[in-house]
Structure formats: C-alpha cells, structure tokens
C-alpha positions in Angstrom: 0.6 -14.6 10.4 2.0 -14.3 14.3 4.7 -11.8 15.0 7.9 -12.9 16.5 8.7 -11.1 19.9 12.6 -11.2 20.5 12.9 -12.0 24.4 13.4 -9.3 26.6 17.1 -8.4 27.9 18.3 -9.5 24.1 18.9 -13.3 25.1 16.7 -16.7 24.3 17.2 -19.9 26.3 18.5 -23.0 24.3 19.0 -26.4 25.6 21.6 -29.3 24.6 19.0 -32.0 24.0 22.3 -34.3 23.5 22.0 -34.8 27.2 19.6 -34.8 30.1 17.7 -32.0 31.0 19.5 -32.2 34.8 23.2 -33.1 33.3 23.5 -29.6 32.2 21.3 -26.4 32.8 19.9 -24.3 29.9 22.7 -22.6 28.0 21.9 -18.9 27.5 22.9 -17.0 24.1 22.5 -13.9 23.0 20.3 -12.8 20.2 22.2 -11.2 17.2 20.4 -8.8 15.1 21.4 -7.7 11.7 19.8 -4.2 10.5 19.7 -3.0 6.8 19.1 0.3 5.8 18.6 0.9 2.1 19.7 4.5 2.2 18.7 5.3 -1.4 15.7 2.5 -2.3 13.7 4.6 -4.5 16.4 5.8 -6.9 17.9 2.4 -6.9 14.6 0.4 -7.4 13.7 2.9 -9.9 17.2 2.4 -11.4 17.1 -1.7 -11.6 13.6 -1.4 -13.3 12.8 1.8 -15.1 16.0 3.7 -15.4 17.9 0.9 -16.9 14.8 0.3 -19.8 15.4 4.2 -20.4 19.0 4.2 -20.8 19.3 6.5 -17.6 20.7 3.8 -15.1 23.5 6.2 -14.1 23.8 8.6 -11.5 25.7 11.3 -13.8 22.6 13.1 -14.5 20.7 14.6 -11.7 17.2 13.2 -11.0 14.3 13.3 -8.7 11.0 11.2 -7.9 8.3 13.7 -7.5 4.8 12.7 -5.9 1.9 14.8 -5.6 1.0 16.3 -2.4 -2.1 18.4 -1.1 0.4 21.7 -1.2 2.0 20.6 -5.0 4.6 18.5 -6.6 7.2 17.8 -3.7 10.9 15.6 -4.3 10.2 12.3 -2.9 14.1 10.8 -3.6 17.2 12.1 -5.4 20.4 10.6 -7.0 23.5 11.2 -5.8 24.1 14.4 -8.4 20.6 15.4 -7.8 21.5 16.1 -4.3 24.7 17.4 -4.7 22.7 20.3 -7.2 20.4 21.1 -4.3 18.0 18.7 -4.6 16.5 17.5 -0.8 13.7 15.1 -0.1 10.4 17.1 0.7 11.5 20.5 -1.5 9.4 21.9 -3.6 9.8 20.9 -7.5 9.7 24.5 -8.6 12.3 25.5 -6.2 14.7 22.2 -6.9 13.9 23.4 -10.7 15.5 26.9 -9.7 18.7 25.4 -8.3 18.9 23.2 -10.8 17.1 23.4 -14.4 18.5 20.5 -16.0 16.6 18.4 -13.0 15.2 15.3 -14.5 11.9 14.1 -12.5 10.1 10.7 -12.5 7.3 9.6 -10.7 7.5 8.0 -7.4 6.2 4.8 -6.9 5.9 3.7 -2.9 3.8 0.5 -3.6 6.5 -0.5 -5.8 9.3 0.6 -3.3 7.9 -1.7 -0.2 7.4 -5.0 -3.1 10.9 -4.7 -3.9 12.0 -4.3 -0.2 10.0 -7.4 0.3 11.4 -9.1 -2.3 14.9 -7.8 -0.8 13.7 -9.3 2.7 13.5 -12.9 1.5 16.8 -12.5 -0.4 18.5 -11.7 3.1 17.7 -15.2 4.6 20.8 -16.3 3.1 22.3 -14.5 6.4 19.6 -15.4 8.6 16.6 -17.9 9.6 13.9 -14.9 9.3 13.8 -11.3 8.4 11.3 -8.5 8.9 10.5 -5.2 7.2 11.4 -1.9 9.0 9.6 0.5 6.8 9.9 2.3 4.3 13.8 1.4 3.9 14.8 -1.0 6.1 15.2 -5.0 6.6 15.8 -6.5 10.0 17.7 -10.1 10.1 18.2 -12.0 12.9 21.8 -13.8 12.3 21.7 -15.5 16.1 23.6 -18.6 15.8 24.6 -18.5 12.0 27.7 -15.8 11.9 30.2 -18.5 12.0 29.1 -20.0 9.2 30.4 -17.1 7.3 34.0 -16.6 9.6 32.9 -14.2 12.3 30.3 -11.3 12.2 33.0 -9.0 10.6 33.0 -11.2 7.7 29.1 -11.4 7.5 29.0 -8.2 7.4 31.7 -8.3 4.4 29.8 -10.4 2.7 26.8 -8.4 2.6 28.3 -5.5 1.7 29.8 -7.3 -1.2 26.6 -8.8 -2.0 24.8 -6.0 -2.3 27.3 -3.9 -3.7 27.0 -6.3 -6.3 23.2 -5.8 -6.5 23.9 -1.9 -7.3 21.9 -1.2 -3.6 23.3 1.5 -1.2 22.8 -0.1 2.3 24.8 0.7 6.0 24.9 -2.5 8.2 25.1 -2.8 11.8 24.9 -5.9 13.9 23.3 -5.5 17.7 21.5 -7.5 20.6 18.2 -5.7 19.7 16.9 -4.9 16.8 16.4 -1.1 18.5 20.4 -1.0 18.9 21.2 -2.3 15.6 18.8 0.1 13.9 20.3 3.1 15.8 24.0 2.2 14.4 22.7 1.4 11.1 21.2 4.9 10.5 23.4 6.7 13.4 26.8 5.4 14.0 29.8 4.1 12.0 29.3 2.0 8.8 29.3 -1.7 9.4 29.4 -1.1 13.1 29.0 -4.4 15.1 28.1 -3.8 19.3 29.4 -7.1 21.3 27.0 -8.8 23.4 28.9 -8.0 26.5 29.0 -4.2 26.1 26.8 -1.8 27.6 24.2 -0.6 25.1 23.6 2.9 26.7 27.6 3.1 27.2 28.3 2.6 23.7 25.5 4.6 22.0 25.4 7.5 24.1 26.8 9.6 21.9 24.3 9.4 19.4 21.2 11.8 18.8 18.0 10.7 20.2 16.4 10.3 16.7 18.1 6.8 17.0 15.1 5.7 19.1 12.9 5.9 16.2 10.8 8.4 17.6 8.1 10.9 15.3 9.1 13.9 14.5 6.4 15.7 16.9 8.1 13.8 19.7 11.6 14.7 18.8 10.6 18.6 18.7 9.4 18.1 21.9 12.6 16.2 23.4 14.6 18.9 21.6 12.6 21.7 23.5 13.6 20.2 26.5 17.1 20.4 26.0 17.6 16.3 25.3 19.5 16.2 22.1 21.4 12.4 23.1 20.7 9.2 24.2 22.8 9.7 27.2 20.8 12.9 28.0 17.7 11.4 27.6 19.0 8.2 30.0 20.0 10.4 32.8 16.5 12.1 33.0 14.8 10.3 35.9 12.0 8.1 34.1 9.3 9.4 36.5 9.6 12.8 35.1 9.2 11.4 31.2 6.5 8.9 32.3 4.2 12.1 33.1 5.4 13.9 30.4 4.7 11.3 27.8 1.6 9.0 29.9 -0.7 9.6 27.1 1.4 8.3 24.2 0.7 4.8 23.5 2.4 4.4 19.9 5.9 3.4 20.6 7.1 6.2 18.6 5.7 8.7 20.1 7.3 7.1 23.5 10.7 7.8 24.3 10.3 5.3 27.5 8.8 2.6 25.5 11.5 2.9 22.5 15.0 3.7 25.4 13.2 -0.3 26.9 13.2 -1.5 23.5 16.6 -0.5 22.7 18.5 -1.5 25.5 16.4 -5.0 25.6 14.6 -4.5 28.8 10.9 -5.3 26.9 10.7 -7.4 23.9 9.4 -5.9 20.6 7.1 -7.9 18.5 8.3 -8.0 14.5 6.2 -9.7 11.8 8.5 -12.4 9.8 8.4 -12.2 6.2 7.1 -15.5 4.9 8.1 -16.7 0.7 4.5 -18.0 -0.4 4.6 -20.9 -2.6 2.8 -19.4 -5.8 1.2 -21.9 -8.3 3.5 -22.1 -11.5 3.4 -23.9 -14.8 5.6 -23.1 -17.9 6.6 -24.7 -21.6 10.3 -23.9 -22.7 9.6 -24.5 -26.4 12.2 -26.7 -28.6 11.3 -24.1 -31.5 10.5 -20.4 -31.0 6.9 -19.8 -31.9 6.1 -16.7 -33.9 2.6 -17.4 -35.3 -0.5 -16.9 -33.1 -2.7 -20.1 -33.5 0.9 -21.8 -31.6 0.8 -19.5 -28.8 -3.0 -19.9 -28.4 -2.4 -23.4 -28.2 0.5 -23.1 -25.6 -1.7 -21.0 -23.6 -4.5 -23.7 -23.6 -1.8 -26.1 -22.0 -1.0 -24.1 -19.8 -4.3 -23.4 -18.4 -5.1 -27.2 -18.4 -1.3 -27.8 -15.9 -2.3 -24.9 -14.1 -6.5 -26.2 -13.8 -4.7 -29.6 -12.1 -2.2 -27.9 -9.9 -4.8 -25.6 -8.2 -7.4 -28.7 -7.9 -5.2 -30.3 -6.2 -4.1 -27.7 -3.8 -8.2 -26.9 -3.4 -7.7 -23.5 -4.7 -9.0 -20.9 -7.7 -7.3 -18.4 -9.2 -8.3 -15.1 -8.7 -5.3 -13.4 -10.5 -3.2 -14.9 -13.4 0.2 -13.7 -15.0 1.1 -14.6 -18.4 5.0 -14.2 -18.8 6.5 -14.8 -22.8 10.1 -14.6 -23.1 11.5 -13.5 -26.5 14.8 -14.6 -28.1 16.2 -11.1 -28.0 15.5 -11.0 -24.3 12.5 -9.0 -24.2 9.7 -10.3 -21.7 5.8 -9.6 -22.5 3.6 -9.3 -19.4 -0.1 -10.0 -19.5 -2.0 -9.8 -16.4 -5.3 -10.8 -15.7 -7.9 -10.9 -12.4 -11.2 -12.9 -11.8 -14.1 -11.9 -10.1 -14.2 -15.1 -8.3 -11.8 -17.9 -8.1 -11.7 -20.2 -11.2 -10.0 -22.7 -12.5 -11.9 -23.4 -15.5 -9.2 -23.9 -18.6 -11.7 -22.6 -21.4 -12.9 -19.4 -19.6 -9.5 -18.3 -19.0 -8.1 -19.2 -22.1 -11.4 -17.0 -23.4 -10.1 -14.3 -21.4 -6.4 -14.3 -22.5 -7.4 -14.7 -26.0 -8.0 -10.7 -25.7 -5.3 -9.8 -24.5 -2.5 -11.7 -26.5 -4.0 -9.1 -30.2 -1.3 -7.0 -29.7 2.1 -9.4 -28.7 4.7 -8.9 -31.1 6.2 -12.1 -31.3 9.8 -10.8 -33.0 12.2 -13.4 -33.7 10.0 -15.7 -31.8 8.9 -16.6 -28.0 10.9 -19.4 -26.6 9.5 -19.7 -22.7 5.5 -18.8 -22.2 5.2 -18.9 -18.0 1.9 -19.2 -16.0 1.2 -18.3 -13.0 -1.2 -17.0 -10.0 -0.1 -14.6 -7.3 -3.8 -14.3 -5.8 -5.8 -17.6 -5.1 -8.5 -18.4 -2.8 -10.1 -21.9 -1.7 -12.4 -23.4 -4.2 -14.3 -26.5 -3.2 -14.9 -29.2 -5.9 -17.8 -28.3 -8.1 -20.6 -30.7 -8.5 -21.3 -32.1 -11.8 -25.0 -31.7 -11.9 -24.9 -27.7 -10.8 -22.1 -27.1 -13.5 -24.0 -28.8 -16.5 -26.9 -26.8 -15.1 -25.1 -23.9 -15.7 -23.9 -24.3 -19.1 -27.4 -25.2 -20.2 -29.3 -22.0 -18.7 -26.3 -19.5 -20.0 -23.3 -18.1 -18.6 -22.6 -17.4 -15.2 -22.4 -14.2 -13.7 -18.5 -14.1 -12.6 -18.2 -15.3 -16.4 -19.9 -12.6 -18.0 -18.1 -10.0 -15.3 -14.7 -11.4 -16.1 -15.4 -10.9 -19.8 -16.7 -7.3 -19.4 -13.7 -6.3 -17.3 -11.3 -7.7 -20.0 -13.3 -5.6 -22.6 -13.7 -2.5 -20.5 -10.9 -2.6 -18.2 -10.5 -3.2 -14.7 -12.0 0.4 -13.3 -14.7 0.6 -15.5 -17.0 -2.1 -14.0 -17.9 -1.4 -10.6 -20.9 -1.9 -8.4 -22.7 0.5 -6.5 -23.5 -0.2 -2.8 -25.0 2.0 0.0 -22.6 3.6 2.9 -23.2 5.5 6.1 -22.9 8.6 5.6 -25.9 11.1 5.5 -24.6 13.4 2.9 -26.3 12.3 -0.5 -23.3 12.6 -2.8 -21.2 10.4 0.1 -24.2 8.0 1.0 -22.5 5.2 -2.1 -19.5 3.9 -2.4 -18.6 1.7 -5.8 -16.8 -1.6 -5.3 -15.8 -5.0 -6.8 -18.8 -6.2 -8.6 -19.5 -9.6 -6.3 -17.3 -8.5 -3.3 -19.6 -8.9 0.0 -21.2 -5.8 1.3 -20.5 -5.0 4.7 -23.2 -5.1 7.1 -22.4 -1.1 8.7 -22.5 0.1 5.0 -26.7 -0.7 5.7 -27.5 1.0 8.9 -29.2 4.5 8.1 -32.2 4.8 7.0 -33.5 7.9 4.9 -36.5 9.5 3.5 -37.4 9.1 -0.3 -34.7 9.5 -2.2 -34.8 10.8 -6.0 -34.2 8.1 -8.5 -31.1 10.0 -10.5 -28.6 11.8 -8.6 -26.5 14.6 -10.5 -23.1 14.2 -11.0 -22.5 17.3 -9.2 -24.8 19.7 -7.8 -26.3 22.6 -10.1 -26.9 25.7 -8.9 -30.2 27.2 -9.4 -31.9 30.5 -9.4 -35.1 30.9 -7.1 -36.3 34.1 -8.3 -39.3 34.2 -5.3 -39.1 32.4 -2.1 -40.0 33.5 1.7 -36.8 33.7 3.8 -37.2 30.6 5.0 -40.2 29.0 3.4 -41.1 26.9 0.4 -39.7 28.1 -3.1 -42.5 28.9 -5.6 -40.3 29.6 -8.9 -36.6 28.8 -9.9 -34.4 28.8 -12.9 -32.7 25.9 -14.4 -30.6 25.7 -17.7 -32.1 28.8 -18.8 -35.8 28.0 -18.4 -38.4 28.9 -15.9 -40.2 26.6 -13.4 -43.5 27.4 -11.6 -43.7 25.5 -8.8 -46.8 23.6 -8.2 -46.2 21.6 -5.2 -43.5 21.6 -2.6 -42.6 18.8 0.3 -39.7 20.2 3.1 -37.8 20.9 4.2 -35.4 17.9 5.1 -32.6 19.4 7.0 -29.2 17.7 6.5 -26.3 19.1 8.9 -22.4 18.6 7.3 -20.2 16.3 9.0 -18.5 18.2 11.4 -15.8 15.2 12.1 -14.6 16.0 8.8 -15.6 19.3 7.2 -14.4 22.8 7.8 -16.5 24.8 10.6 -17.4 27.1 8.2 -19.8 24.4 6.4 -23.7 25.3 6.1 -26.5 23.0 6.3 -29.0 22.0 3.8 -32.6 22.3 3.6 -33.6 19.7 1.2 -37.5 20.0 -0.8 -39.1 18.1 -3.3 -40.7 20.0 -5.8 -43.0 19.4 -8.7 -43.8 22.0 -11.5 -46.8 22.6 -13.9 -45.5 20.1 -16.2 -45.2 17.3 -13.3 -41.6 17.0 -13.5 -40.3 16.7 -10.0 -36.9 17.5 -8.9 -34.8 17.5 -5.5 -33.7 21.0 -4.2 -31.7 22.3 -1.9 -30.7 25.2 0.1 -27.0 25.9 0.9 -26.9 27.6 4.4 -29.7 30.2 6.1 -29.9 33.9 6.4 -27.8 34.9 9.3 -26.1 31.8 10.3 -22.5 33.7 10.3 -21.1 31.3 7.2 -21.3 32.8 4.3 -23.2 35.4 2.5 -26.6 34.6 1.3 -28.5 31.2 0.8 -27.4 29.7 -2.4 -29.8 26.8 -4.2 -28.8 24.0 -6.2 -30.6 21.3 -8.1 -29.2 17.8 -7.1 -31.4 15.0 -8.0 -34.4 14.5 -10.8 -37.5 12.6 -9.1 -39.3 9.6 -10.9 
C-alpha cells in the first residue's frame, strides 16, 4: 500500500478545472489535519468487549490490565478508579496491590487494541477522505476541504467529540496544518484546540514540552540533560549544534531536528492510509429459527456453495473462514477455520465445519447464519482432469492437513525446517505444514548429526576422562557405560551476538558403548577458561 506524503509547508496545489489554466493561477489551500488521541484505548476496548459480557463495564471498581514482562507482571493500563487508587501504567502488580488490595485485573491484549484501532480508523473517515494509524492509541484524519460540510472546524470537533462520547470512548482532539502539530496539541495542548493556517506554528506551540515532538525516551532524556524542556528552548538553539549532536540518529523518533521540521511543515511526513478491504461474505436470514443440527448443516452447505461461487468470480480461494450464528436471544456463536492452502471446495469446507458444530447450543433457535472469508489468496481455476485424478488416487495433502488441524488444533500440526544456526537446539524451526521454506534456512552445512535430539540435554557423569581428551566411561540414568569408540571433538562456539559473555564452548563427541549403542555427548566449557567452574558433560542425542 503506498504511503501518502504530506506536502511541505502544509500546503497542496489545487487547480480549478472550470476555466483554462492560463486564465487563473493555481489556488493554494492549507492542509488541515485532525489528530485523535484515544487516552484510554485499552481500557475502553476491554470495557466494550469483555467487560460488558462479565458485567464489569463500569468504572466504579478499580481495574488494571496486566502484561507479562521479563521482570514480572506489570500494569499496562488502568481505569479511572484504578488510577485514583494509585495504580499506574508500568507499575509492578505487587506494588499496585499494596496500594489497592481490591484491584481487579484482566489480561492486556495489544493485538486486540490495534485491531480495534483499525476499525476506528475506518469509522473516522466520516470526517475526511482518508485516515492513518498513529500507534499505539492515536489516529490521523485529513479533513482538508471537508470542515464546511459540518459548519466549520469548531463544529466538526464538536460533532466528533459527541460521536466518540456516544461510543463511550475517551478522546482528545486537535486540528492543525501538519500531523506533528495536531499530535502535539492533542497530547499536550488544550482540549479541542484548533491551530489556524495563518498562525505561526512555533509561536503557538512554544510553551509545549519537547515530548510533543514524538521523541523516544532516550532522546527526551538527552534533551532534558541539555536543559531543553520546551519547544521554544529547542527552537532557539543553533541548528548546527543539534545537528552535530544527533547526526548519527537516523530514525525520526530519535532526531529532534527531523521532528521539528515535520511539525513546522518544512519536510514531508509519509503516512500510511487505512483502506477498507472488501471481505467476501454470504449469509442466510432464516424465515423461522432453527434448532436442529441437520437443518444447520443444510444452511452451512448452502452458504459454502454461495461462497465458492463468489470466490470463483474473484479468482480467489479462502485461507480463513468465519461462520457466525445469531441466536434469537441475541447471543452470537463464532466458529473459525483456517486452511493450509487456498480452497473453495464446498464439500471440503462443509466436512471441516462439521467437526466444529457439535458443541453449538442453538437455545431458542438460530435466525441468521453468516459466512465470511477475511483471508483470501489468488487461486486459479483447476483443470478438471487433474481434479478427477486426485479423487481417484486419494485425498490431497492439503485436505489431510486441514482435517488434522480441525481435529488436533492449529498449533499441533507443524513442520520442522532447518534454520541457519550452528547451535544444535537452534538449528531447527517449526512452521506451517505447507509454507515454503526460506532459502536462507539452508545455507549452513554440518557434520553428521544424530537421528534423535533430546528435548533438553541431560547431564551425565564422566567417570574417567583425560583433561582435554576423549571420555572413557560415563553414567547416564543410573547406568554406567563403557566407551569402546569415540570420535571428536567437534568444537562449537556460542553465538556471541545473542549470548552472554559467560557462555562456554562446547566440545561434541560421537561415542559407542560396549553394546553398540551410539550417543552424542558434549563437554560444556574447558578447564581454565575463566567462565565458570569445572567443565560439565551432557548427553544431547542418540545416533542410529
């Protein structure tokens, strides 16, 4: 999807085509950008989706959304009551529970928040021709030439504020000639601020903090240490001094000069617009609610036939299907299906959905059934003779994988592929069964590897071994094995770019005991390497 680049200086050239170009020069109008900041996006999304189902949609009870981090459980967001009780985003859950013992918790879902924000991005196009995401909780809308349809920009902001209030969303709005200026006003300016096109942007925003430039935390820390706290302070510094200080910072979020130029409209700022996608959808609104399974199967079969015709006309096949069933009491049951390869075979799809409808409780009856395919891929029309040959010789591999996925689950059907890593336990990755392998995964070649690798290397006790030589005897799982033959060592160094400096070398040996059984063992570290105590021995694989 191509990005839309805002022109420099916040202007765009517009030509009146009602008269010849020579009669009237091009007219320049100022671009107008509406910035929307959803201050409590995660909390609002949870309240509208999960909270109402559980009867916890109100803000009277302190609530925090938590997420797992490397240092423990932390708070990702908190509602108004939770904030008043002392819970803050980024705080450890144990600390928040100390301040507020009655704090209710729920799991944060950043992916669901982004999906909800994408839906809002399409909805806010009621005020402008295109919109863009401003992750993690903002939106940008181009309202150039549309404000008069609402009675002016002040009336447009009032309409937007009322529409968001009706949807129970907490937002801050601002309008400015550039996306950077609108973002700064929405986050750090007065609510509903409007920056006129003829105003000097830097004079109007001079008292805002430097955080209004959308900089990362490290850059903000450097600016605070330099004594630059407001935009006026930053604008008064000579550009050459800042250019020398931040010359190695390429990303806009790490370079205050780039952000300042974008805010003032001196350089263009690319924005990726959100476009609606036409999702194939078919549905049946039933004259009488149905409660029996055979009737539901008949409706699903009719829908798959309709979906097959719709996809064939588009030259596509479905990779993901969603079957929605609306009950009389207002409850909705959703069943999802993901296919290994694009398909529009009705019989195959009906067979897969049959295994997902056994636990559907129709209640007082189902009155609407809808089938949609949110993920499709191009699929050419098959040759009839090849399809007939497939039916004669048996089920295709893709159909077999689809049946296994329905029976065992999506995560239970995977295929191992080689990965470019010389560490044995990292030399393999799992991917979807029919996904193509990447060429970079087959670049490394190794010596012979055992047929079976243990899930985790098991420690063994080497009873006799020369300091840096071949092992002679080892104990594993309570049994002592005399080593008759040994081959090695094959030395494997740690991946220094991802390991700690205390990681040790490995010396691998292929050994054979007196009964002819072969093993793959290694010594972790060498004596006197300064990275720990005495070397340790492990058994990692069994040879054929």
